[in-house]
C-alpha positions in Angstrom: 3.9 13.7 18.5 6.7 11.1 18.4 6.1 8.8 15.5 8.0 5.6 14.6 7.9 4.5 11.0 9.2 1.2 9.5 9.7 1.3 5.7 10.2 5.0 6.0 12.7 5.1 3.1 10.3 3.5 0.6 8.0 5.1 -2.0 5.1 5.5 0.4 7.2 5.8 3.6 9.3 8.7 2.3 6.2 10.7 1.5 4.6 10.0 4.8 7.8 11.0 6.7 8.1 14.2 4.7 4.5 15.2 5.4 4.7 14.4 9.1 8.0 16.4 9.5 6.3 19.4 7.7 3.6 19.2 10.5 6.4 19.3 13.1 6.1 15.8 14.4 9.3 14.0 15.6 10.0 11.1 13.3 12.1 8.0 14.0 12.8 5.7 11.0 13.4 2.0 11.3 15.3 1.2 8.1 18.0 -0.9 6.5 19.1 2.1 4.3 20.0 5.0 6.7 21.8 6.9 3.9 18.5 7.5 2.0 16.6 9.8 4.4 17.4 12.6 6.8 15.8 11.6 10.0 16.8 9.8 13.3 17.2 6.1 12.3 17.4 2.8 14.2 17.5 -0.8 13.3 14.6 -3.1 14.1 16.8 -4.8 16.8 17.3 -1.4 18.5 13.6 -0.8 19.3 14.1 -1.6 23.0 16.7 1.1 23.3 14.3 3.9 22.3 14.5 6.8 24.8 11.5 8.8 23.4 8.0 7.6 24.2 6.3 6.7 20.9 2.8 8.0 20.3 2.1 6.5 16.9 3.7 3.5 15.0 3.3 3.4 11.2 4.4 0.0 9.8 5.1 0.1 6.1 8.1 -2.3 5.8 8.0 -5.1 3.2 9.8 -6.5 0.1 8.1 -5.2 -3.1 5.5 -7.8 -4.1 5.5 -7.3 -7.8 9.1 -6.7 -8.7 10.0 -10.3 -9.4 8.5 -13.6 -10.5 7.3 -15.6 -7.4 9.7 -18.4 -6.9 9.2 -20.2 -3.6 12.3 -18.4 -2.3 10.9 -15.0 -3.4 7.5 -15.8 -1.8 9.3 -16.5 1.5 11.3 -13.3 1.3 8.0 -11.4 0.8 6.4 -13.1 3.7 9.4 -12.7 6.1 9.9 -9.1 5.3 6.4 -8.3 6.5 5.7 -10.8 9.2 9.1 -10.7 11.0 9.2 -6.9 11.1 5.6 -6.7 12.3 6.2 -9.3 15.0 9.3 -7.5 16.2 7.1 -4.4 16.5 4.5 -6.3 18.5 7.2 -7.6 20.8 8.4 -4.0 21.4 4.8 -2.8 22.0 4.2 -5.5 24.5 7.4 -4.7 26.4 7.3 -0.9 26.4 5.8 0.8 29.4 4.4 3.7 27.4 2.1 2.2 24.9 1.5 4.2 21.6 -2.1 5.2 21.1 -2.1 3.9 17.5 -0.6 1.4 15.2 -1.1 1.8 11.5 0.0 -1.4 9.8 0.3 -1.9 6.1 -1.7 -4.4 4.1 -3.0 -4.4 0.6 -6.1 -4.9 -1.5 -4.6 -8.3 -2.4 -6.4 -9.3 0.9 -9.6 -9.6 -1.1 -8.2 -12.3 -3.3 -8.2 -13.1 -7.0 -10.9 -13.1 -9.5 -12.8 -10.2 -11.2 -16.0 -8.8 -9.8 -18.0 -5.7 -10.8 -19.6 -5.4 -7.3 -18.2 -2.8 -4.9 -15.9 -4.3 -2.4 -15.6 -2.6 1.0 -13.7 -3.6 4.1 -16.1 -6.3 5.1 -15.3 -8.8 2.3 -13.2 -11.8 3.4 -10.1 -13.1 1.6 -9.5 -16.3 -0.2 -6.7 -18.9 -0.5 -4.5 -17.1 -3.1 -0.9 -16.2 -2.1 -1.5 -12.4 -2.0 -4.6 -12.8 0.2 -3.0 -15.3 2.6 0.0 -13.0 2.9 -2.2 -10.0 3.8 -4.3 -12.1 6.2 -1.2 -13.3 8.0 0.3 -9.8 8.1 -2.9 -8.3 9.5 -3.3 -11.0 12.1 0.2 -10.3 13.3 -0.5 -6.6 13.6 -3.8 -7.1 15.4 -2.0 -8.5 18.4 -1.5 -4.8 19.3 -5.2 -4.6 20.2 -4.5 -6.9 23.2 -2.3 -4.1 24.6 -5.0 -1.5 24.3 -3.6 0.0 21.1 -6.0 1.3 18.5 -5.0 -0.5 15.2 -5.7 0.4 11.6 -4.9 -2.0 8.8 -4.2 0.1 5.7 -5.2 -2.0 2.6 -3.4 -0.1 -0.1 -4.4 -0.1 -3.7 -2.2 0.8 -6.7 -0.4 3.9 -5.6 0.3 6.6 -8.2 3.1 9.1 -7.6 5.9 11.0 -9.3 8.9 9.2 -8.0 8.1 5.5 -7.9 5.3 3.1 -7.6 3.4 1.3 -10.4 3.2 4.3 -12.7 7.0 4.6 -13.0 7.1 1.2 -14.7 4.3 2.1 -17.1 5.4 5.5 -18.3 8.2 4.6 -20.7 6.3 2.0 -22.8 3.2 4.3 -22.9 5.3 7.3 -23.9 6.8 5.2 -26.7 3.3 4.3 -27.9 3.7 0.7 -26.7 1.0 0.7 -24.1 -2.2 -1.4 -24.1 -4.6 -3.3 -22.0 -3.5 -6.3 -20.0 -5.5 -9.5 -20.8 -9.1 -8.6 -21.6 -8.8 -5.3 -19.6 -11.9 -6.1 -17.5 -10.0 -6.5 -14.2 -10.4 -3.6 -11.8 -7.5 -1.4 -10.8 -8.3 0.3 -7.5 -5.8 3.2 -7.6 -5.0 6.1 -5.3 -2.9 9.2 -5.6 0.1 9.2 -3.2 -1.1 12.5 -1.7 -4.4 10.9 -0.7 -2.8 7.8 0.7 -0.7 10.0 2.9 -3.9 12.0 3.7 -5.7 8.8 4.8 -2.8 7.8 7.1 -2.9 11.3 8.7 -6.7 11.0 9.0 -6.3 7.7 10.8 -4.0 9.5 13.3 -6.4 12.3 13.8 -9.7 10.3 14.1 -10.0 8.0 17.0 -13.1 6.4 15.6 -11.1 4.7 12.8 -9.8 1.2 13.4 -9.5 -2.2 11.8 -9.3 -2.5 8.0 -9.2 0.8 6.0 -9.0 0.7 2.2 -6.4 3.0 0.8 -8.0 3.5 -2.6 -9.8 6.3 -4.5 -13.6 6.4 -4.6 -13.6 5.7 -8.3 -11.7 2.5 -9.3 -11.3 1.9 -13.0 -10.9 -1.2 -15.1 -7.5 -1.9 -16.7 -9.0 -0.9 -20.1 -10.1 2.5 -18.7 -6.8 3.0 -17.0 -5.0 2.3 -20.2 -7.1 4.6 -22.3 -6.9 7.4 -19.7 -3.1 7.2 -19.4 -2.8 7.2 -23.2 -5.0 10.3 -23.3 -3.0 12.1 -20.7 0.3 11.3 -22.5 -1.3 11.8 -26.0 -0.2 8.4 -27.2 -2.0 5.4 -28.8 -2.7 2.4 -26.6 -3.1 -0.3 -29.3 -0.7 -3.0 -28.2 -2.4 -5.3 -25.6 -0.5 -7.8 -23.5 -2.3 -11.2 -23.9 -3.1 -13.2 -20.8 -1.1 -16.1 -22.0 2.0 -13.9 -22.3 1.5 -12.6 -18.7 1.2 -16.1 -17.3 4.2 -17.3 -19.3 6.5 -14.4 -18.4 5.4 -13.7 -14.8 3.7 -16.9 -13.6 1.5 -16.7 -10.5 2.6 -13.1 -9.7 1.2 -12.0 -13.1 -2.0 -13.9 -12.6 -2.7 -12.5 -9.2 -1.4 -9.0 -9.5 -2.0 -8.1 -13.2 -4.9 -10.3 -14.4 -7.1 -10.2 -11.3 -8.7 -7.2 -9.6 -11.8 -6.4 -7.6 -13.7 -3.1 -7.5 -12.4 -2.0 -4.1 -13.8 1.2 -2.6 -12.7 3.2 0.5 -16.0 2.9 2.4 -14.5 3.5 5.9 -12.5 6.6 4.9 -15.5 8.1 3.2 -17.9 7.3 6.1 -15.4 8.9 8.5 -15.4 12.1 6.4 -12.1 12.0 4.5 -12.1 14.4 1.6 -10.2 13.1 -1.4 -8.0 15.5 -3.3 -8.0 13.3 -6.4 -11.3 11.5 -7.0 -10.9 10.8 -10.7 -8.0 9.1 -12.5 -7.5 11.7 -15.2 -6.9 14.4 -12.7 -4.5 12.3 -10.7 -2.5 11.3 -13.8 -2.4 15.0 -15.0 -0.9 16.0 -11.7 1.8 13.3 -11.9 2.9 13.2 -15.5 
């Protein structure tokens, strides 16, 4: 198949591109960083010039949401990097004569909003008025325009992705290896995680299964609390985890970003993927961490 990927040079996009090339698909990357990956590449403005008919579009582009404190300027960059790219894709999909059979568009579990709840959260829960939820709602609404053109659309609501060369874990490893790790706040907030291999697996499963559409949670079947994540990572690294990061410190240092990303978290489960028959390679956190570290 001919597959178009935005964000194909990122942490997730690179893994997806590699896996698809291994399965002999033809990949075209839409990127601002052509030097970082070996594949045919175009800019977003060049979509109309594509000569190959595209069968699947995977839209993963977006400014990292948790890299910087959320100033109003940073919030706008985060919004624009997602909405503008997605709208450009929609414009291309509307104009092109050969419509792809599928659009997989990125989203995140931030869709479900802030707060801590011990009830399982599947794809049916609605969002709230928090920045992260409103961002995801706007992003998904933009992508869902593809349905009007007869294109099956999956909205990949990604959890905390764990992998070897990037993602959330890369930021945690050094302090934990130094014995400086600990729970964040009271540690009761949920951390719906997923191994990178399984996230790529779910993306491929969406391509292969025509019955999957709409929101699809990209998380493992066994989310953990921040306290459990902390203890498990310490166990795998054989390091103590006795230095907590108080909520007040998070709020002071990171502001709204820290409150929504680090101190909030719901128990998100991958109901649709499981119902469709996807078999997870890494169901438990300890096994996933042992593979990575």
